[in-house]
C-alpha positions in Angstrom: -120.4 13.2 22.0 -118.5 12.4 18.9 -117.4 15.3 16.8 -116.0 14.7 13.3 -112.3 15.6 12.7 -111.8 18.9 10.9 -109.5 17.0 8.5 -112.5 14.9 7.4 -114.6 17.7 7.0 -112.4 19.6 4.6 -111.3 16.5 2.7 -114.4 16.5 0.4 -113.8 20.1 -0.4 -110.1 19.4 -1.3 -110.6 16.3 -3.3 -111.5 18.0 -6.7 -108.5 20.3 -6.4 -106.1 17.4 -5.6 -107.3 15.5 -8.6 -106.4 18.4 -10.8 -102.7 18.6 -9.5 -100.4 16.6 -11.7 -98.5 13.9 -9.6 -94.8 13.8 -10.4 -93.6 10.4 -11.7 -90.3 9.2 -10.1 -87.2 9.8 -12.4 -86.3 6.1 -12.5 -89.7 5.2 -13.8 -89.5 7.7 -16.5 -86.1 6.4 -17.5 -87.3 2.8 -17.8 -90.4 3.9 -19.7 -88.2 5.7 -22.3 -86.2 2.7 -22.6 -89.1 0.4 -23.3 -90.7 3.0 -25.6 -87.5 3.3 -27.5 -87.4 -0.5 -28.1 -90.9 -0.5 -29.2 -90.5 2.2 -31.9 -90.0 0.6 -35.4 -88.4 3.9 -36.6 -85.4 3.2 -34.4 -84.4 0.2 -36.3 -82.2 -2.7 -35.1 -80.7 -1.3 -31.8 -78.7 -4.4 -31.0 -77.3 -4.6 -34.5 -78.6 -8.1 -34.9 -78.7 -7.9 -38.7 -74.9 -7.6 -38.6 -74.3 -10.8 -36.5 -72.9 -13.6 -38.6 -74.9 -16.8 -38.9 -73.4 -19.3 -36.4 -72.8 -22.8 -37.7 -72.4 -24.9 -34.4 -70.2 -27.9 -34.9 -72.1 -31.2 -34.6 -70.0 -33.3 -32.2 -69.8 -37.0 -32.9 -71.2 -38.7 -29.8 -68.4 -41.3 -30.1 -65.9 -38.7 -28.8 -68.1 -37.3 -26.0 -65.8 -38.8 -23.2 -62.9 -40.0 -25.3 -59.5 -39.7 -23.6 -56.1 -39.7 -25.2 -53.5 -39.6 -22.4 -49.9 -40.8 -22.9 -49.9 -44.3 -21.5 -47.1 -44.9 -18.9 -45.7 -47.8 -21.1 -45.2 -45.1 -23.9 -44.1 -42.3 -21.7 -40.5 -41.3 -20.9 -40.0 -42.3 -17.3 -37.7 -39.4 -16.5 -40.1 -36.9 -18.1 -43.1 -38.5 -16.4 -41.5 -38.1 -12.9 -40.0 -34.7 -13.4 -42.7 -32.8 -15.4 -45.9 -34.6 -14.8 -46.6 -34.1 -10.9 -50.3 -33.7 -11.7 -50.9 -37.3 -12.7 -53.2 -39.3 -10.4 -53.2 -42.9 -9.6 -55.3 -45.2 -11.9 -58.0 -45.8 -9.2 -58.7 -42.0 -8.8 -58.1 -41.1 -12.5 -60.7 -43.5 -13.9 -63.5 -41.8 -11.8 -62.0 -38.3 -11.7 -64.2 -35.2 -12.7 -61.8 -34.5 -15.6 -62.6 -37.9 -17.2 -66.4 -37.1 -17.0 -66.0 -33.9 -19.1 -67.9 -33.8 -22.4 -65.2 -32.6 -24.7 -66.4 -34.1 -28.0 -65.3 -31.4 -30.5 -61.9 -31.0 -29.2 -61.4 -34.7 -28.8 -62.4 -35.3 -32.4 -60.0 -32.6 -33.6 -57.1 -34.3 -31.6 -57.8 -37.7 -33.0 -58.5 -36.9 -36.6 -55.9 -34.0 -37.1 -53.1 -35.3 -35.0 -53.1 -38.8 -33.7 -54.7 -40.7 -36.6 -52.2 -38.8 -38.9 -49.2 -39.8 -36.9 -48.2 -36.3 -36.0 -46.6 -35.3 -32.7 -48.9 -34.5 -29.8 -49.4 -30.9 -28.9 -46.5 -30.0 -26.6 -47.6 -27.6 -23.8 -45.4 -25.9 -21.1 -47.1 -24.9 -18.0 -45.8 -22.1 -15.8 -47.0 -21.0 -12.4 -46.0 -18.1 -10.1 -45.7 -19.1 -6.5 -43.2 -21.1 -4.3 -45.7 -21.6 -1.3 -45.9 -25.0 0.2 -49.7 -24.9 -0.7 -49.6 -22.8 -3.8 -52.9 -22.3 -5.4 -51.5 -21.2 -8.7 -49.7 -24.5 -8.7 -52.7 -26.4 -7.8 -54.7 -24.7 -10.6 -51.9 -25.3 -13.1 -52.1 -29.0 -12.2 -55.9 -29.1 -12.8 -55.4 -27.3 -16.3 -52.6 -29.9 -16.9 -55.0 -32.8 -16.3 -57.5 -31.5 -18.7 -54.8 -31.1 -21.4 -53.3 -34.4 -20.7 -56.7 -36.0 -21.2 -56.9 -34.3 -24.5 -53.7 -36.0 -25.7 -51.3 -33.2 -25.0 -47.8 -33.7 -24.0 -47.8 -31.6 -20.9 -44.7 -30.6 -18.9 -45.0 -28.4 -15.8 -41.9 -26.4 -14.9 -40.9 -26.0 -11.3 -39.6 -22.4 -10.7 -37.8 -23.5 -7.3 -34.2 -22.7 -7.7 -34.4 -20.4 -10.6 -32.0 -17.5 -9.9 -33.2 -13.8 -10.2 -32.6 -12.4 -13.7 -29.2 -11.0 -14.3 -26.6 -11.0 -17.1 -24.4 -13.6 -15.5 -26.1 -16.8 -14.9 -27.3 -17.8 -18.4 -25.7 -21.2 -18.0 -27.4 -22.0 -14.8 -29.2 -25.4 -15.1 -32.6 -24.1 -14.2 -32.3 -21.3 -16.7 -31.2 -23.7 -19.5 -34.0 -26.1 -18.5 -36.6 -23.4 -18.9 -35.3 -22.2 -22.2 -35.1 -25.7 -23.7 -38.8 -26.4 -22.6 -39.9 -23.2 -24.3 -38.2 -24.1 -27.5 -39.7 -27.6 -27.3 -43.2 -26.3 -26.7 -46.1 -25.6 -29.1 -48.0 -23.5 -26.6 -47.9 -22.3 -23.1 -50.3 -22.0 -20.0 -49.5 -19.4 -17.6 -51.1 -19.3 -14.1 -50.1 -16.5 -11.7 -51.4 -15.3 -8.4 -52.3 -11.6 -8.1 -50.2 -9.8 -5.7 -50.3 -6.1 -5.1 -52.5 -5.8 -8.2 -50.4 -7.6 -10.6 -48.6 -10.8 -11.4 -45.9 -12.1 -9.0 -42.1 -11.7 -9.2 -41.8 -15.4 -9.2 -43.8 -15.6 -12.3 -42.3 -12.6 -14.2 -38.8 -13.9 -13.4 -39.5 -17.1 -15.4 -40.5 -14.9 -18.5 -37.5 -12.7 -18.1 -35.1 -15.6 -18.5 -36.8 -16.5 -21.8 -35.2 -14.5 -24.6 -37.1 -13.3 -27.6 -34.5 -14.8 -29.8 -31.5 -17.0 -29.6 -29.6 -16.7 -32.8 -32.2 -17.8 -35.4 -34.4 -19.5 -32.8 -37.4 -17.7 -31.3 -38.3 -19.7 -28.1 -41.9 -18.1 -27.9 -42.8 -16.6 -31.2 -46.0 -17.9 -32.7 -46.8 -20.1 -29.7 -50.3 -20.2 -28.4 -51.0 -19.0 -24.8 -53.7 -19.7 -22.2 -53.6 -17.5 -19.1 -55.3 -17.9 -15.6 -54.9 -16.2 -12.1 -55.8 -17.0 -8.6 -57.0 -14.4 -6.1 -56.7 -14.3 -2.3 -59.7 -12.0 -2.3 -62.5 -11.1 -4.6 -62.3 -11.8 -8.2 -59.9 -9.5 -10.2 -58.4 -9.5 -13.6 -55.3 -7.5 -13.1 -53.0 -10.5 -13.4 -54.5 -11.9 -16.4 -54.4 -8.5 -18.1 -50.7 -8.3 -17.3 -50.1 -11.8 -18.5 -52.0 -10.9 -21.8 -49.6 -7.9 -22.3 -46.6 -9.9 -21.4 -47.8 -12.6 -23.9 -48.0 -10.0 -26.7 -44.5 -8.7 -26.0 -43.2 -12.4 -26.2 -44.9 -12.6 -29.7 -47.5 -15.2 -28.6 -51.1 -15.7 -29.6 -53.1 -15.5 -26.4 -56.5 -17.1 -26.7 -59.5 -14.8 -26.1 -60.9 -16.7 -23.0 -59.2 -16.5 -19.5 -59.8 -17.8 -16.0 -59.7 -16.0 -12.7 -60.4 -17.8 -9.4 -61.6 -15.6 -6.5 -60.8 -16.5 -2.9 -58.8 -19.4 -4.2 -58.4 -20.8 -0.7 -62.2 -21.7 -0.7 -62.2 -23.3 -4.2 -59.8 -26.3 -3.4 -60.4 -29.3 -1.3 -58.0 -30.0 1.7 -54.7 -31.7 0.9 -55.7 -34.8 2.8 -59.2 -35.0 1.4 -59.6 -38.7 0.3 -61.9 -37.6 -2.6 -60.0 -37.4 -5.9 -56.7 -37.3 -4.2 -56.9 -34.0 -2.3 -56.2 -30.4 -3.2 -58.6 -30.5 -6.1 -60.7 -27.6 -7.7 -64.3 -27.8 -6.4 -67.3 -27.7 -8.8 -68.3 -24.2 -9.7 -68.8 -21.9 -12.6 -65.1 -21.0 -12.2 -64.1 -24.6 -12.7 -66.1 -24.7 -15.9 -64.4 -21.6 -17.2 -61.1 -23.3 -16.6 -62.4 -26.3 -18.8 -63.5 -23.7 -21.4 -60.1 -22.1 -21.5 -58.2 -25.5 -21.9 -60.6 -26.7 -24.6 -60.3 -23.4 -26.5 -56.5 -23.5 -26.1 -56.3 -27.0 -27.7 -58.4 -26.0 -30.5 -56.5 -22.9 -31.3 -53.1 -24.8 -31.1 -54.4 -27.5 -33.4 -55.4 -24.9 -36.0 -52.3 -22.7 -35.8 -49.4 -25.1 -35.2 -49.1 -26.0 -38.9 -48.6 -22.3 -39.6 -46.2 -21.1 -37.1 -43.4 -20.5 -39.6 -45.8 -18.7 -41.7 -46.9 -16.3 -39.0 -43.2 -15.6 -38.2 -42.3 -14.5 -41.7 -42.0 -10.7 -41.6 -41.3 -8.0 -44.3 -38.9 -6.1 -41.9 -36.8 -9.2 -41.2 -36.7 -10.1 -44.8 -35.3 -6.6 -45.6 -32.8 -6.9 -42.9 -31.6 -10.2 -44.2 -31.2 -8.7 -47.7 -29.2 -5.8 -46.3 -26.8 -8.2 -44.4 -26.4 -10.3 -47.5 -25.5 -7.3 -49.6 -22.7 -6.1 -47.4 
């Protein structure tokens, strides 16, 4: 014979009391309710300070410049410079269909043509430094990709090879590699620095190059006022230690570092094989990280175009004028 469970028998008797007991609300739900209620209160005002944001006037790009390219033709280039400092160049067959040529860079391209080339001014002169001597150096490969973007935008790009550069001391200032590096820095309008992150910071190979560039050589300052773009490659997950160190280093070298920066995580997964027939091999694969590199180079070109006419103005300092007066008075 079926007998009802005692639990079922007492349930009707317990229900009225259970309904009167307040049920605790989970803490996370209270938090989100407060957040939403705060945003809905008109008395709290503009929590995101939207009223303080400046009105943005986005540039209207001329469609004529969307895919324009201004590389230095081989016929106009110095053969010795092209061979020594432009190892990033691709053959014509690959270059014509390369992903760099398909980038929409209208605003920067228009600035290059209207403010530099059409006025007969010198192209932007860019020195590119990287921080590894490995046979397959990902900082070098990233430096090459950055150089291709800059070269398309009409820059005179020169990549310095750190192989053979002696460790910084006070004896080898006349070493050919030291003199080459210093002359390139004096020649440049801006730098692009790419370093691997090793032990949480930039590599000794990279730092050694900067250590050989003096803040001043007589009245010449090899880096003062130059613009600077920075990037790093990582063997593991994405980090920003190296670019943070590069940014500090750029400030000490009295350079203007652009706000944007690039960091490639697990760099060994982001490049094609060296013998990959597509685009010549050892190329940066499509990703948001590649897009960020393009952003950095585009921004670098814009900043350099704007600032180059005023390099001497930015280098005019009160303290140095006073120092010059004191020397003249002796």
